[in-house]
C-alpha positions in Angstrom: -10.1 -14.9 23.8 -11.1 -13.8 20.4 -9.2 -11.2 18.6 -9.2 -9.9 14.9 -6.4 -9.0 13.0 -7.8 -6.1 10.5 -5.6 -4.7 7.8 -7.8 -2.1 6.4 -5.5 -1.3 3.3 -2.7 -3.4 2.5 0.4 -1.7 1.2 3.0 -2.3 -1.3 0.7 -4.1 -3.8 -1.1 -2.5 -7.1 -4.4 -2.0 -6.2 -6.1 -1.6 -3.5 -7.0 -4.4 -0.9 -6.9 -6.0 2.7 -7.0 -8.5 5.2 -9.2 -9.7 7.9 -8.3 -12.5 10.1 -10.3 -13.5 13.4 -8.5 -15.9 16.1 -8.9 -17.7 19.7 -5.9 -17.9 21.6 -5.1 -21.4 19.6 -6.3 -21.2 15.9 -7.5 -19.0 13.1 -11.3 -19.3 12.7 -11.9 -16.9 9.7 -9.6 -15.4 6.8 -10.9 -13.1 4.4 -8.5 -11.2 1.7 -11.2 -7.8 1.4 -10.9 -6.9 -2.3 -13.4 -4.2 -2.9 -12.1 -2.4 -5.7 -15.0 -1.1 -8.2 -16.6 -4.0 -11.0 -14.6 -4.2 -14.3 -16.6 -5.0 -17.1 -13.7 -5.6 -19.8 -15.0 -8.7 -21.1 -18.9 -6.9 -21.3 -17.0 -3.7 -22.9 -15.4 -6.6 -25.6 -18.4 -7.8 -27.4 -19.2 -6.8 -30.7 -15.8 -5.1 -31.0 -13.6 -6.1 -34.1 -11.2 -8.6 -33.3 -8.9 -5.6 -34.5 -9.9 -3.7 -32.0 -9.4 -5.7 -28.5 -6.1 -5.5 -28.0 -6.0 -1.9 -27.1 -9.1 -2.2 -24.9 -8.0 -5.3 -22.8 -4.6 -4.0 -22.4 -6.0 -1.4 -20.2 -7.0 -3.8 -17.3 -3.4 -3.1 -15.8 -0.5 -0.9 -16.8 1.8 -3.1 -14.8 0.1 -6.2 -16.9 -0.5 -4.7 -20.4 2.5 -6.2 -22.7 1.1 -9.6 -20.9 -2.5 -9.3 -21.9 -1.5 -7.8 -25.4 0.3 -11.2 -25.9 -2.1 -13.7 -24.9 -5.1 -11.8 -26.4 -3.5 -11.6 -30.0 -2.2 -15.2 -30.0 -6.3 -16.1 -28.8 -7.5 -13.8 -31.4 -5.1 -15.9 -33.9 -6.1 -18.8 -32.1 -9.7 -18.3 -33.4 -8.8 -17.0 -37.4 -6.7 -19.4 -37.8 -3.4 -17.2 -37.7 0.4 -18.6 -37.2 2.6 -16.7 -35.9 5.7 -15.6 -38.0 9.2 -16.9 -36.5 9.8 -13.2 -36.1 6.5 -12.1 -34.5 7.4 -15.2 -31.7 10.6 -13.6 -31.2 9.3 -9.7 -31.1 6.6 -11.2 -28.7 9.0 -13.4 -26.4 11.3 -10.3 -25.7 8.2 -8.1 -25.0 7.9 -10.6 -22.4 10.7 -10.7 -21.0 10.6 -7.1 -20.6 7.5 -7.1 -19.0 8.8 -9.7 -16.4 12.0 -7.7 -15.4 10.0 -4.3 -15.4 7.5 -5.8 -13.3 9.6 -8.4 -11.2 12.3 -5.7 -10.1 9.7 -3.4 -8.5 8.3 -6.1 -6.4 11.4 -7.6 -5.4 13.5 -4.5 -4.7 10.7 -1.8 -4.1 7.6 -4.0 -2.9 8.8 -6.9 -1.2 12.7 -6.3 0.1 11.9 -4.0 2.3 10.1 -6.4 5.1 13.0 -8.9 5.4 15.2 -5.5 6.2 12.8 -3.9 8.3 12.2 -0.9 6.7 8.6 0.7 5.8 9.2 1.5 2.7 12.0 1.7 0.0 12.4 5.1 0.6 13.7 4.5 4.0 15.3 1.0 2.4 17.4 4.0 0.6 19.3 5.7 3.3 20.8 2.7 4.0 21.2 0.6 0.8 21.5 3.7 -2.1 23.2 1.5 -4.5 20.8 -1.4 -4.0 17.6 0.8 -4.8 19.2 2.8 -7.6 20.2 -0.8 -9.4 16.5 -1.8 -9.0 15.3 1.5 -10.5 18.0 0.9 -13.4 16.4 -2.3 -13.7 12.7 -1.6 -14.0 13.5 1.4 -16.7 15.5 -1.7 -18.4 12.3 -3.6 -19.0 10.1 -0.6 -20.3 13.1 0.1 -22.4 12.4 -3.0 -23.9 8.5 -2.8 -23.7 9.1 0.4 -25.9 11.5 -0.8 -28.4 8.9 -3.5 -29.2 5.5 -2.6 -28.1 5.7 1.5 -28.9 5.8 3.0 -25.4 6.5 1.2 -22.0 2.8 0.5 -21.1 -0.2 -0.2 -23.3 1.5 -1.4 -26.3 0.6 0.2 -29.2 2.6 -1.3 -32.2 1.3 -4.7 -31.6 -1.5 -6.4 -33.8 -3.7 -9.2 -35.0 -0.6 -11.2 -37.2 2.1 -9.4 -36.3 3.8 -5.9 -35.9 2.6 -2.1 -37.1 6.5 -1.1 -37.4 9.5 -3.2 -36.5 13.3 -2.0 -34.8 16.0 -1.6 -36.5 19.1 -3.5 -36.4 20.9 -0.3 -34.4 17.8 -0.4 -32.2 18.3 -3.6 -31.5 21.9 -4.0 -30.8 22.1 -1.0 -28.7 19.0 -2.7 -26.9 21.8 -5.7 -26.3 24.2 -3.8 -24.8 22.2 -2.3 -22.0 20.8 -6.0 -21.2 24.6 -6.9 -21.0 25.9 -3.9 -19.1 23.5 -5.2 -16.4 24.4 -8.3 -15.8 27.3 -8.5 -13.4 25.4 -5.7 -11.0 22.5 -8.8 -11.3 24.5 -11.2 -9.7 25.7 -9.4 -7.3 22.5 -8.7 -6.7 21.3 -11.9 -6.2 24.5 -12.6 -4.3 22.8 -10.1 -1.7 19.2 -11.4 -1.7 20.9 -15.0 -1.2 22.3 -13.6 2.1 19.6 -12.5 4.0 17.2 -14.9 5.5 13.8 -16.2 4.7 11.4 -17.4 8.0 10.1 -21.0 7.6 6.7 -20.3 9.9 4.6 -19.6 6.1 6.2 -23.1 4.5 3.1 -25.9 3.6 2.8 -28.6 0.8 1.9 -26.6 -2.0 -0.4 -27.5 -5.1 1.4 -25.6 -8.0 0.0 -25.0 -11.2 1.9 -23.7 -14.6 1.8 -23.8 -18.7 4.6 -26.7 -19.7 7.0 -24.1 -21.7 7.6 -24.7 -25.5 10.8 -26.7 -26.1 12.8 -28.1 -23.8 13.7 -25.4 -21.9 12.5 -22.5 -19.2 9.9 -20.0 -20.5 6.7 -18.0 -20.3 4.5 -19.9 -23.1 3.6 -23.1 -23.8 0.2 -25.2 -24.6 -0.5 -27.3 -22.1 -1.6 -26.4 -18.4 0.4 -28.8 -15.3 0.2 -29.2 -11.7 3.0 -30.3 -9.8 0.7 -33.5 -8.8 1.2 -34.5 -12.2 -2.1 -33.4 -14.2 -2.3 -31.9 -17.6 -4.6 -30.5 -19.8 -4.3 -28.6 -22.6 -5.3 -24.8 -22.3 -8.1 -25.0 -24.5 -9.8 -27.1 -22.1 -8.8 -25.0 -19.2 -12.2 -24.7 -18.2 -12.8 -28.2 -17.5 -10.0 -27.8 -14.6 -10.1 -24.1 -13.6 -13.2 -23.3 -11.7 -13.9 -19.8 -10.2 -16.7 -18.6 -8.2 -17.7 -16.0 -6.4 -17.2 -15.2 -2.3 -19.2 -12.7 -0.4 -16.1 -11.1 1.2 -14.5 -9.7 -2.2 -15.1 -8.0 -5.6 -12.5 -10.9 -7.0 -13.3 -13.9 -8.0 -11.4 -16.9 -6.6 -10.4 -20.1 -8.2 -10.1 -23.8 -7.5 -9.1 -27.1 -9.6 -12.4 -29.1 -10.3 -11.3 -31.2 -7.1 -11.8 -28.5 -4.8 -8.0 -28.0 -4.4 -6.7 -24.4 -4.3 -3.0 -23.7 -5.9 -0.6 -21.0 -7.0 0.8 -19.8 -10.0 4.1 -17.6 -10.3 7.1 -17.6 -10.1 7.5 -19.8 -7.4 5.6 -22.3 -9.0 7.1 -21.7 -12.4 10.3 -22.3 -10.4 8.5 -26.0 -8.3 7.8 -27.1 -12.0 10.4 -26.5 -14.4 13.1 -24.7 -12.2 15.3 -27.9 -13.2 15.1 -27.2 -16.7 16.7 -23.6 -16.4 20.6 -23.0 -18.0 23.2 -20.3 -17.4 23.4 -17.7 -15.4 20.0 -18.7 -14.0 20.7 -21.9 -12.9 23.5 -20.5 -11.3 21.2 -18.0 -9.5 18.4 -20.5 -8.8 20.9 -23.0 -6.7 21.9 -20.0 -4.9 19.0 -18.6 -3.6 17.3 -22.0 -3.4 20.0 -23.9 -1.8 17.6 -26.5 -0.6 15.8 -26.8 -3.6 12.5 -26.6 -1.4 10.0 -24.6 -2.5 7.0 -24.9 -0.4 7.4 -21.3 1.4 5.5 -18.7 -0.4 7.5 -16.4 0.9 10.4 -17.2 -1.4 8.6 -16.1 -4.3 10.4 -12.6 -4.0 13.7 -15.1 -4.5 11.8 -17.3 -7.4 11.0 -13.8 -9.2 14.8 -12.5 -8.8 15.7 -15.8 -10.5 13.2 -15.1 -13.3 15.2 -11.6 -14.0 18.2 -13.2 -14.5 16.9 -15.9 -16.6 14.2 -13.0 -18.6 18.0 -10.7 -19.0 19.7 -13.6 -20.1 17.2 -14.4 -22.9 16.1 -10.6 -23.7 20.2 -10.6 -24.7 19.4 -13.8 -26.8 16.6 -12.6 -28.6 18.3 -9.6 -29.5 21.0 -12.0 -31.2 18.2 -13.8 -33.2 16.7 -10.6 -34.2 20.2 -9.6 -35.4 20.0 -12.7 -37.6 17.0 -11.8 -39.5 17.3 -9.4 -42.7 16.1 -6.1 -41.4 12.5 -5.0 -42.7 10.4 -2.5 -42.0 6.8 -4.1 -41.1 5.3 -7.3 -39.8 1.6 -6.7 -40.6 -0.1 -9.4 -42.7 -3.5 -8.9 -44.2 -6.4 -10.5 -41.5 -9.3 -12.4 -43.1 -12.1 -12.3 -40.8 -14.2 -15.3 -40.1 -16.1 -16.8 -37.0 -14.5 -19.1 -34.8 -13.1 -19.5 -30.7 -9.8 -18.9 -29.7 -7.9 -19.7 -26.2 -4.6 -18.6 -25.0 -2.5 -18.6 -22.3 1.2 -17.6 -20.6 3.1 -17.3 -17.8 2.5 -13.3 -16.6 4.5 -12.4 -13.6 2.4 -13.0 -11.3 1.3 -16.6 -13.0 -1.0 -18.1 -15.4 -2.8 -15.8 -17.3 -6.1 -16.7 -20.0 -7.6 -15.5 -22.6 -10.4 -16.8 -24.4 -12.9 -15.0 -27.5 -15.3 -16.0 -29.8 -16.1 -14.4 -33.2 -18.6 -14.1 -35.4 -18.4 -14.5 -39.5 -17.5 -10.6 -39.6 -14.6 -10.8 -36.5 -16.4 -9.4 -34.2 -16.5 -10.7 -30.1 -19.4 -12.6 -29.0 -18.0 -14.3 -25.7 -14.7 -13.5 -24.0 -13.2 -14.6 -20.6 -10.4 -13.3 -19.1 -8.5 -15.7 -15.7 -5.6 -13.7 -14.5 -3.0 -15.0 -12.0 -4.5 -13.3 -8.6 -7.8 -14.3 -8.9 -6.2 -18.0 -9.2 -3.9 -17.2 -6.1 -6.3 -15.7 -3.6 -7.7 -18.5 -2.4 -4.7 -20.4 -2.2 -3.3 -16.8 -0.5 -6.6 -17.1 2.0 -5.0 -20.4 2.9 -1.6 -19.5 3.5 -2.6 -16.9 6.2 -4.8 -19.8 8.2 -1.8 -21.9 8.0 0.4 -19.0 9.3 -1.7 -17.8 11.7 -2.0 -21.7 13.2 1.4 -22.6 13.3 2.5 -19.3 14.9 -0.5 -19.5 17.1 0.6 -22.4 18.0 4.2 -22.0 18.7 4.4 -18.4 20.6 1.6 -16.1 22.0 2.0 -13.1 19.6 0.5 -9.6 19.4 -2.2 -8.1 16.7 0.9 -6.3 15.6 2.9 -8.9 14.7 0.6 -11.1 13.6 -0.2 -8.2 11.3 2.7 -7.8 9.5 3.4 -11.4 9.5 0.1 -11.3 7.4 1.6 -8.6 5.6 4.7 -10.4 4.5 3.0 -12.9 2.7 0.4 -11.5 1.4 2.7 -9.3 -0.5 5.0 -12.4 -1.4 2.0 -13.0 -3.7 2.7 -9.9 -5.5 -1.0 -9.1 -6.2 -2.4 -7.1 -9.0 -5.3 -6.3 -7.4 -6.9 -4.1 -10.7 -6.7 -7.4 -12.6 -8.2 -9.8 -10.2 -11.4 -7.7 -10.6 -13.7 -8.6 -13.5 -16.7 -10.0 -14.2 -16.0 -13.3 -16.0 -18.8 -13.8 -18.5 -21.7 -11.1 -19.1 -23.9 -12.0 -22.4 -22.8 -14.1 -24.9 -22.6 -17.5 -25.4 -20.4 -18.9 -23.0 -21.6 -19.4 -19.5 
């Protein structure tokens, strides 16, 4: 007997998408992660624009990921222009990324994913039984927004970030106040780790997974790096990403998919970062990793929510350290060097909350964009998400006789675990310009 599991609208994710899975009694025959948001022509819109205007446009890809797109766009443009990042700028941009991680992960862990594991239809329903936990989640999200406001000028779509630095620098009093706010959440965050660690995570979605992520700069954990690594041991420079990451179109979705040159699907994101570099964590983040991953295994996509919580701890700790570093520097009003336009090609990548985010820009002699390409985490994850749905469907059909409704709940659980940013995934990889 053939059946179809159809989820017209996947709730509790960013953007609009659905799932359609065809089944027989014993196996899955077809899996489609349907994304039909209208195409978003950001790369096309950038053609002919002055390099100073790029970040103000590209940040509009997504309100949740705006700080991440800003930082990586500026880094890529600076690589094209031969501009080196100052120590202060590096610390401030790192702090901005930590704010984005705290804000985004807090939203997903507590408001979007946790209701699934606790048996609630929504975070509002969950608040009736767990009011303190939901209130803390909102406090964390607000703290992430507070960091982005202090550094970027506002919580969404930064306006204080410029090529080469910042228009206005936060004073020591503001940074010290922010540091105090970060310290104040540490104890409650530790209790949140204990709560999430006590919740059972099913293992029917576990399968061997190829993980991809940036090698963090230095010897620690982090969201910035210069090479792309896989859990199979491969490594290439970020500037050579086209040699390994292959984007392609599928008939059932407006979003592009991605695979490695070998054809293998892969996962990027929090779970991938912990699988690759979790051993580099220190302090409370290392303790959270040990508590939330007692067996050390990371091949279950449903554990991605736990991985995000580990990264919240890491980002709070790291943001405190960044504030202390800034307090150790002289207090100045701005850091905005004069930039000379020149022709060049620049590529950069960061680890955004949902995974490796790559930007590439080519400029002419007047500093105007002649080609642009953005490779988003969700686009990279979609093919692997569909593979996980197929794997889990086959396993559930082989072990039980699940109803369509129970299969629907299982598929929603997997899709939400990826924390997809659907708006980011729907874009045109290249229209015009020189590079294919």
